[in-house]
N, C-alpha and C positions, 0 to 999 in steps of 0.2 A: 340503498344506493351505493354502498360502500362495496357490494360486491360486486358491481357494474365497473367500480373505478380499478379496482383489483384485476378482475378478467380484460377490460380495457390495455392495462399496462403490460398483463400478462401475453395477451396479443401482439401488441406492440414486438416485444422484446425477443419473443419468438419468431415472427416475423423478419427482423434485423438478424437474428443467430442463422436461422436456416439461410437467407441469401449471403452470408459470412461464409457459413461451411460450403455452401456450394461453390462460391467462387474461388475459395481458398483448394477445394479440392479439384475444380476445373482446371484453374491455372498451378497446380502441383506436379513438377516432374522429377520423378526419381530416379536415381541412376540404375537399382536393380530392380524397381519395381515390386520390392517386397516388402508387403506392409502385413503388419502383426495383426490389426484388426480389419477386415473391411470395412470401407466405408458406407456400406448401406446396414452393417451390422451394428455399426457406432451410432449411425443417426436414430434407428429405430430404439436402441437403448437409450440413447440421450433424450427422446421423445417421452419414450414411457417414465424417465426419471422427472420430466417436466410438467406431465401430468400428473403423476403423484405428490408432486408439491406442490402444484395447484389444489389438487383436494385436499391435500391436510393442511393448507391455508385456510380454507373455505372451513374446515370441520372445526379447526382452531377459532375462527373467527365466529363461528355459529355457537360455540359453547363457552369461550372464554372472551367474550366481548368486553373485554375492559378498557377503561376511558386510557391509559397509558398506549394501549396498541392503535385504539382509534386515533390519537394523538400523534401517533409514529408515522401512520398511513396518511393522514391529512396533511402531516409536514412534509412526507417524500413527495407528494402530488400537487404540493405548492397551493395547498386549499387554504392556509393558514395566513392571515395577513398580517 
């Protein structure tokens, strides 16, 4: 059940980050149009990093499912009353 909470939080955060980056890139007007890193390369590196972090979180949760970590997740999601 805790995996579903983490995955849903990840999906919601990813959704809002993607929208923010899309709107920022769409509305960004640069005078010289010279970008150090192209948007497509940046966004794919960002996506790979996000998936690796999600995977490492799942590995950590599977191997080291201690009470303090579970309480932190419950506290962050507002489950604890």
